[in-house]
N, CA and C atoms as an extended XYZ file, in Angstrom:
354
Properties=species:S:1:pos:R:3:atomname:S:1:resname:S:1:resid:I:1 pbc="F F F"
N       -22.560      -12.662       11.528 N   GLN     1
C       -21.296      -12.992       10.881 CA  GLN     1
C       -21.301      -12.418        9.464 C   GLN     1
N       -20.217      -11.773        9.103 N   VAL     2
C       -20.074      -11.190        7.769 CA  VAL     2
C       -18.876      -11.833        7.100 C   VAL     2
N       -19.061      -12.290        5.886 N   GLN     3
C       -17.940      -12.833        5.109 CA  GLN     3
C       -17.591      -11.875        3.986 C   GLN     3
N       -16.296      -11.671        3.799 N   LEU     4
C       -15.797      -10.773        2.767 CA  LEU     4
C       -14.873      -11.546        1.846 C   LEU     4
N       -15.102      -11.438        0.555 N   VAL     5
C       -14.285      -12.156       -0.423 CA  VAL     5
C       -13.782      -11.171       -1.464 C   VAL     5
N       -12.463      -10.981       -1.493 N   GLU     6
C       -11.853      -10.075       -2.459 CA  GLU     6
C       -11.507      -10.811       -3.749 C   GLU     6
N       -11.477      -10.058       -4.832 N   SER     7
C       -11.049      -10.600       -6.116 CA  SER     7
C       -10.526       -9.457       -6.968 C   SER     7
N        -9.853       -9.821       -8.065 N   GLY     8
C        -9.408       -8.807       -9.009 CA  GLY     8
C        -7.932       -8.474       -8.963 C   GLY     8
N        -7.215       -9.062       -8.023 N   GLY     9
C        -5.784       -8.807       -7.973 CA  GLY     9
C        -5.053       -9.466       -9.129 C   GLY     9
N        -3.771       -9.141       -9.269 N   GLY    10
C        -2.984       -9.736      -10.338 CA  GLY    10
C        -1.705       -8.975      -10.574 C   GLY    10
N        -1.090       -9.264      -11.705 N   LEU    11
C         0.168       -8.625      -12.104 CA  LEU    11
C        -0.128       -7.588      -13.181 C   LEU    11
N         0.400       -6.398      -12.998 N   VAL    12
C         0.173       -5.319      -13.958 CA  VAL    12
C         1.456       -4.514      -14.105 C   VAL    12
N         1.638       -3.913      -15.259 N   GLN    13
C         2.798       -3.045      -15.476 CA  GLN    13
C         2.566       -1.688      -14.823 C   GLN    13
N         3.644       -1.048      -14.442 N   ALA    14
C         3.549        0.298      -13.892 CA  ALA    14
C         2.798        1.204      -14.869 C   ALA    14
N         1.920        2.022      -14.332 N   GLY    15
C         1.083        2.891      -15.136 CA  GLY    15
C        -0.253        2.281      -15.516 C   GLY    15
N        -0.393        0.987      -15.273 N   GLY    16
C        -1.626        0.291      -15.602 CA  GLY    16
C        -2.699        0.439      -14.539 C   GLY    16
N        -3.790       -0.278      -14.747 N   SER    17
C        -4.944       -0.194      -13.858 CA  SER    17
C        -5.437       -1.579      -13.470 C   SER    17
N        -6.058       -1.637      -12.307 N   LEU    18
C        -6.762       -2.834      -11.852 CA  LEU    18
C        -7.985       -2.387      -11.081 C   LEU    18
N        -9.006       -3.244      -11.060 N   ARG    19
C       -10.162       -2.984      -10.208 CA  ARG    19
C       -10.349       -4.174       -9.283 C   ARG    19
N       -10.292       -3.910       -8.001 N   LEU    20
C       -10.540       -4.928       -6.992 CA  LEU    20
C       -12.015       -4.901       -6.598 C   LEU    20
N       -12.527       -6.080       -6.280 N   SER    21
C       -13.898       -6.198       -5.793 CA  SER    21
C       -13.893       -6.911       -4.450 C   SER    21
N       -14.861       -6.582       -3.631 N   CYS    22
C       -15.028       -7.252       -2.344 CA  CYS    22
C       -16.515       -7.526       -2.174 C   CYS    22
N       -16.874       -8.786       -2.240 N   ALA    23
C       -18.269       -9.185       -2.068 CA  ALA    23
C       -18.523       -9.519       -0.605 C   ALA    23
N       -19.584       -8.964       -0.077 N   ALA    24
C       -19.889       -9.128        1.346 CA  ALA    24
C       -21.214       -9.837        1.546 C   ALA    24
N       -21.258      -10.645        2.580 N   SER    25
C       -22.529      -11.226        2.991 CA  SER    25
C       -23.162      -10.287        4.012 C   SER    25
N       -24.415      -10.535        4.322 N   GLY    26
C       -25.053       -9.709        5.335 CA  GLY    26
C       -26.181       -8.881        4.757 C   GLY    26
N       -27.294       -8.879        5.450 N   ARG    27
C       -28.485       -8.203        4.953 CA  ARG    27
C       -28.380       -6.696        5.045 C   ARG    27
N       -27.528       -6.224        5.947 N   THR    28
C       -27.480       -4.782        6.179 CA  THR    28
C       -26.197       -4.169        5.635 C   THR    28
N       -25.695       -4.721        4.551 N   PHE    29
C       -24.445       -4.224        3.958 CA  PHE    29
C       -24.511       -2.726        3.724 C   PHE    29
N       -25.634       -2.213        3.315 N   SER    30
C       -25.732       -0.797        2.962 CA  SER    30
C       -25.453        0.115        4.153 C   SER    30
N       -25.521       -0.422        5.356 N   THR    31
C       -25.264        0.398        6.549 CA  THR    31
C       -23.809        0.334        7.008 C   THR    31
N       -23.030       -0.583        6.431 N   TYR    32
C       -21.640       -0.727        6.857 CA  TYR    32
C       -20.781        0.380        6.261 C   TYR    32
N       -19.751        0.772        6.983 N   ALA    33
C       -18.637        1.465        6.360 CA  ALA    33
C       -17.670        0.377        5.894 C   ALA    33
N       -17.136        0.558        4.706 N   MET    34
C       -16.215       -0.437        4.138 CA  MET    34
C       -14.890        0.241        3.834 C   MET    34
N       -13.843       -0.545        3.868 N   ALA    35
C       -12.517        0.034        3.638 CA  ALA    35
C       -11.608       -0.959        2.939 C   ALA    35
N       -10.573       -0.417        2.352 N   TRP    36
C        -9.469       -1.203        1.806 CA  TRP    36
C        -8.190       -0.838        2.555 C   TRP    36
N        -7.437       -1.863        2.875 N   PHE    37
C        -6.111       -1.730        3.452 CA  PHE    37
C        -5.151       -2.529        2.588 C   PHE    37
N        -3.873       -2.305        2.783 N   ARG    38
C        -2.886       -3.125        2.086 CA  ARG    38
C        -1.683       -3.355        2.994 C   ARG    38
N        -0.981       -4.437        2.694 N   GLN    39
C         0.223       -4.745        3.445 CA  GLN    39
C         1.269       -5.311        2.506 C   GLN    39
N         2.379       -4.625        2.443 N   ALA    40
C         3.517       -5.068        1.644 CA  ALA    40
C         4.455       -5.894        2.518 C   ALA    40
N         5.260       -6.753        1.913 N   PRO    41
C         6.174       -7.589        2.705 CA  PRO    41
C         7.076       -6.745        3.577 C   PRO    41
N         7.148       -7.097        4.849 N   GLY    42
C         8.019       -6.403        5.773 CA  GLY    42
C         7.524       -5.053        6.230 C   GLY    42
N         6.299       -4.698        5.830 N   LYS    43
C         5.754       -3.388        6.211 CA  LYS    43
C         4.478       -3.567        7.007 C   LYS    43
N         4.097       -2.510        7.708 N   GLU    44
C         2.857       -2.535        8.469 CA  GLU    44
C         1.665       -2.341        7.525 C   GLU    44
N         0.529       -2.796        7.995 N   ARG    45
C        -0.691       -2.610        7.225 CA  ARG    45
C        -0.973       -1.121        7.064 C   ARG    45
N        -1.397       -0.749        5.871 N   GLU    46
C        -1.602        0.659        5.528 CA  GLU    46
C        -3.042        0.893        5.091 C   GLU    46
N        -3.633        1.951        5.592 N   PHE    47
C        -4.981        2.348        5.167 CA  PHE    47
C        -4.935        2.851        3.731 C   PHE    47
N        -5.888        2.407        2.921 N   VAL    48
C        -5.959        2.831        1.527 CA  VAL    48
C        -7.161        3.732        1.289 C   VAL    48
N        -8.352        3.252        1.627 N   ALA    49
C        -9.554        4.032        1.341 CA  ALA    49
C       -10.711        3.515        2.186 C   ALA    49
N       -11.690        4.399        2.386 N   ARG    50
C       -12.873        4.071        3.186 CA  ARG    50
C       -14.084        4.705        2.543 C   ARG    50
N       -15.202        3.997        2.595 N   ILE    51
C       -16.451        4.555        2.081 CA  ILE    51
C       -17.550        4.310        3.096 C   ILE    51
N       -18.301        5.348        3.366 N   LEU    52
C       -19.386        5.283        4.334 CA  LEU    52
C       -20.674        4.813        3.678 C   LEU    52
N       -21.681        4.565        4.495 N   TRP    53
C       -22.979        4.164        3.956 CA  TRP    53
C       -23.538        5.278        3.067 C   TRP    53
N       -23.162        6.512        3.398 N   SER    54
C       -23.641        7.666        2.635 CA  SER    54
C       -22.844        7.900        1.361 C   SER    54
N       -21.837        7.036        1.127 N   ALA    55
C       -20.941        7.131       -0.026 CA  ALA    55
C       -19.881        8.218        0.136 C   ALA    55
N       -19.777        8.792        1.320 N   GLY    56
C       -18.642        9.660        1.589 CA  GLY    56
C       -17.359        8.838        1.572 C   GLY    56
N       -16.291        9.412        1.062 N   THR    57
C       -15.052        8.650        0.902 CA  THR    57
C       -13.851        9.338        1.535 C   THR    57
N       -12.875        8.525        1.892 N   TYR    58
C       -11.622        9.005        2.464 CA  TYR    58
C       -10.502        8.177        1.850 C   TYR    58
N        -9.326        8.809        1.681 N   TYR    59
C        -8.206        8.124        1.055 CA  TYR    59
C        -6.920        8.336        1.822 C   TYR    59
N        -6.057        7.323        1.740 N   GLY    60
C        -4.714        7.498        2.248 CA  GLY    60
C        -3.925        8.404        1.321 C   GLY    60
N        -2.947        9.089        1.879 N   GLY    61
C        -2.229       10.091        1.108 CA  GLY    61
C        -1.500        9.542       -0.102 C   GLY    61
N        -1.018        8.320       -0.003 N   SER    62
C        -0.212        7.779       -1.098 CA  SER    62
C        -1.043        7.360       -2.309 C   SER    62
N        -2.363        7.249       -2.155 N   VAL    63
C        -3.200        6.798       -3.267 CA  VAL    63
C        -4.186        7.860       -3.732 C   VAL    63
N        -4.274        8.952       -3.008 N   LYS    64
C        -5.256        9.976       -3.346 CA  LYS    64
C        -5.003       10.495       -4.747 C   LYS    64
N        -6.082       10.561       -5.523 N   GLY    65
C        -5.980       11.019       -6.901 CA  GLY    65
C        -5.734        9.899       -7.899 C   GLY    65
N        -5.362        8.722       -7.407 N   ARG    66
C        -5.122        7.585       -8.311 CA  ARG    66
C        -6.124        6.456       -8.083 C   ARG    66
N        -6.573        6.286       -6.854 N   PHE    67
C        -7.503        5.210       -6.510 CA  PHE    67
C        -8.885        5.794       -6.225 C   PHE    67
N        -9.907        5.008       -6.534 N   THR    68
C       -11.282        5.402       -6.255 CA  THR    68
C       -12.027        4.242       -5.615 C   THR    68
N       -12.614        4.488       -4.456 N   ILE    69
C       -13.430        3.478       -3.797 CA  ILE    69
C       -14.894        3.769       -4.106 C   ILE    69
N       -15.653        2.719       -4.332 N   SER    70
C       -17.084        2.872       -4.601 CA  SER    70
C       -17.810        1.636       -4.073 C   SER    70
N       -19.115        1.730       -4.054 N   ARG    71
C       -19.899        0.592       -3.568 CA  ARG    71
C       -21.174        0.454       -4.385 C   ARG    71
N       -21.647       -0.766       -4.484 N   ASP    72
C       -22.927       -1.068       -5.104 CA  ASP    72
C       -23.714       -1.859       -4.071 C   ASP    72
N       -24.603       -1.195       -3.378 N   ASN    73
C       -25.338       -1.859       -2.296 CA  ASN    73
C       -26.284       -2.932       -2.819 C   ASN    73
N       -26.719       -2.805       -4.074 N   SER    74
C       -27.601       -3.824       -4.640 CA  SER    74
C       -26.864       -5.141       -4.851 C   SER    74
N       -25.532       -5.060       -4.927 N   LYS    75
C       -24.711       -6.258       -5.129 CA  LYS    75
C       -23.878       -6.604       -3.900 C   LYS    75
N       -24.066       -5.858       -2.823 N   ASN    76
C       -23.265       -6.085       -1.604 CA  ASN    76
C       -21.772       -6.111       -1.924 C   ASN    76
N       -21.345       -5.178       -2.722 N   THR    77
C       -19.964       -5.185       -3.201 CA  THR    77
C       -19.342       -3.800       -3.093 C   THR    77
N       -18.084       -3.784       -2.697 N   VAL    78
C       -17.299       -2.567       -2.695 CA  VAL    78
C       -16.143       -2.758       -3.672 C   VAL    78
N       -15.768       -1.683       -4.342 N   TYR    79
C       -14.749       -1.740       -5.374 CA  TYR    79
C       -13.590       -0.804       -5.043 C   TYR    79
N       -12.457       -1.116       -5.604 N   LEU    80
C       -11.314       -0.214       -5.552 CA  LEU    80
C       -10.731       -0.137       -6.958 C   LEU    80
N       -10.971        0.981       -7.617 N   GLN    81
C       -10.390        1.219       -8.934 CA  GLN    81
C        -9.021        1.839       -8.733 C   GLN    81
N        -8.006        1.185       -9.267 N   MET    82
C        -6.629        1.632       -9.069 CA  MET    82
C        -6.039        1.995      -10.425 C   MET    82
N        -5.700        3.249      -10.583 N   ASN    83
C        -5.129        3.743      -11.830 CA  ASN    83
C        -3.705        4.224      -11.601 C   ASN    83
N        -2.957        4.328      -12.693 N   ASN    84
C        -1.579        4.810      -12.627 CA  ASN    84
C        -0.799        4.070      -11.529 C   ASN    84
N        -0.857        2.761      -11.576 N   LEU    85
C        -0.225        1.964      -10.535 CA  LEU    85
C         1.289        2.090      -10.571 C   LEU    85
N         1.871        2.032       -9.387 N   LYS    86
C         3.310        2.162       -9.220 CA  LYS    86
C         3.850        0.905       -8.537 C   LYS    86
N         5.120        0.604       -8.724 N   PRO    87
C         5.685       -0.581       -8.055 CA  PRO    87
C         5.473       -0.563       -6.541 C   PRO    87
N         5.457        0.609       -5.950 N   GLU    88
C         5.262        0.692       -4.501 CA  GLU    88
C         3.832        0.392       -4.079 C   GLU    88
N         2.926        0.215       -5.034 N   ASP    89
C         1.563       -0.220       -4.715 CA  ASP    89
C         1.485       -1.743       -4.541 C   ASP    89
N         2.565       -2.430       -4.828 N   THR    90
C         2.586       -3.878       -4.673 CA  THR    90
C         2.340       -4.266       -3.219 C   THR    90
N         1.334       -5.108       -3.012 N   ALA    91
C         0.940       -5.493       -1.652 CA  ALA    91
C        -0.206       -6.493       -1.732 C   ALA    91
N        -0.534       -7.063       -0.604 N   VAL    92
C        -1.796       -7.791       -0.465 CA  VAL    92
C        -2.840       -6.776       -0.023 C   VAL    92
N        -3.943       -6.745       -0.741 N   TYR    93
C        -5.009       -5.801       -0.464 CA  TYR    93
C        -6.157       -6.524        0.240 C   TYR    93
N        -6.609       -5.912        1.328 N   TYR    94
C        -7.673       -6.488        2.138 CA  TYR    94
C        -8.861       -5.531        2.196 C   TYR    94
N       -10.057       -6.077        2.131 N   CYS    95
C       -11.214       -5.247        2.440 CA  CYS    95
C       -11.667       -5.547        3.866 C   CYS    95
N       -12.322       -4.577        4.453 N   ALA    96
C       -12.739       -4.685        5.840 CA  ALA    96
C       -14.078       -4.002        6.021 C   ALA    96
N       -14.857       -4.523        6.966 N   ALA    97
C       -16.190       -3.989        7.237 CA  ALA    97
C       -16.243       -3.411        8.640 C   ALA    97
N       -16.767       -2.209        8.724 N   ASP    98
C       -16.976       -1.511        9.992 CA  ASP    98
C       -18.477       -1.431       10.210 C   ASP    98
N       -19.002       -2.333       11.013 N   LEU    99
C       -20.455       -2.438       11.136 CA  LEU    99
C       -21.070       -1.298       11.925 C   LEU    99
N       -20.300       -0.734       12.824 N   THR   100
C       -20.841        0.328       13.657 CA  THR   100
C       -20.485        1.704       13.131 C   THR   100
N       -19.668        1.756       12.084 N   THR   101
C       -19.175        3.000       11.468 CA  THR   101
C       -18.419        3.877       12.461 C   THR   101
N       -17.833        3.253       13.479 N   LEU   102
C       -17.075        4.010       14.465 CA  LEU   102
C       -15.574        3.943       14.213 C   LEU   102
N       -15.185        3.318       13.118 N   GLY   103
C       -13.773        3.318       12.769 CA  GLY   103
C       -13.004        2.092       13.194 C   GLY   103
N       -13.683        1.119       13.772 N   THR   104
C       -13.024       -0.160       14.066 CA  THR   104
C       -13.601       -1.204       13.124 C   THR   104
N       -12.751       -2.070       12.642 N   TYR   105
C       -13.143       -3.005       11.607 CA  TYR   105
C       -13.391       -4.378       12.211 C   TYR   105
N       -14.612       -4.839       12.010 N   ASP   106
C       -15.065       -6.060       12.654 CA  ASP   106
C       -14.745       -7.311       11.848 C   ASP   106
N       -14.711       -7.163       10.532 N   TYR   107
C       -14.489       -8.319        9.664 CA  TYR   107
C       -13.496       -7.960        8.566 C   TYR   107
N       -12.715       -8.961        8.185 N   TRP   108
C       -11.689       -8.790        7.167 CA  TRP   108
C       -11.779       -9.910        6.135 C   TRP   108
N       -11.423       -9.567        4.898 N   GLY   109
C       -11.316      -10.586        3.878 CA  GLY   109
C        -9.971      -11.287        3.942 C   GLY   109
N        -9.779      -12.230        3.036 N   GLN   110
C        -8.549      -13.028        3.038 CA  GLN   110
C        -7.420      -12.347        2.275 C   GLN   110
N        -7.743      -11.334        1.519 N   GLY   111
C        -6.730      -10.583        0.791 CA  GLY   111
C        -6.562      -11.037       -0.643 C   GLY   111
N        -6.124      -10.108       -1.477 N   THR   112
C        -5.811      -10.409       -2.868 CA  THR   112
C        -4.501       -9.718       -3.223 C   THR   112
N        -3.632      -10.439       -3.915 N   GLN   113
C        -2.301       -9.926       -4.218 CA  GLN   113
C        -2.340       -9.011       -5.434 C   GLN   113
N        -1.711       -7.861       -5.293 N   VAL   114
C        -1.495       -6.941       -6.409 CA  VAL   114
C         0.006       -6.761       -6.567 C   VAL   114
N         0.490       -7.027       -7.758 N   THR   115
C         1.911       -6.871       -8.049 CA  THR   115
C         2.074       -5.941       -9.239 C   THR   115
N         2.845       -4.885       -9.047 N   VAL   116
C         3.074       -3.901      -10.097 CA  VAL   116
C         4.528       -4.001      -10.530 C   VAL   116
N         4.726       -4.362      -11.773 N   ALA   117
C         6.079       -4.525      -12.305 CA  ALA   117
C         6.569       -3.211      -12.902 C   ALA   117
N         7.836       -2.938      -12.679 N   SER   118
C         8.407       -1.690      -13.210 CA  SER   118
C         8.888       -1.873      -14.643 C   SER   118
């Protein structure tokens, strides 16, 4: 069983920055692929970013160049640095763990709200 706890959400003005954190339980965190997704009201869940155990990264098109995903395996934590935030980034952000690194997510956090004011 893996537990994921997100933090760092909040209200920010357009153009501002936030850093989200996701703390994970589990002895083998360093082997997981981790990802961030988001879901805005009335919209489908959207892929934001993914980081492999090797620290290889992938980004959704709408955030590429503005968001950075990283991980600290010594702290069992994955981060999402969000810069130049836009009102359309407003959503609940979820972290997810892919234990087999095959692209399916086995565990999800409870989400953290990010609101970007124009």
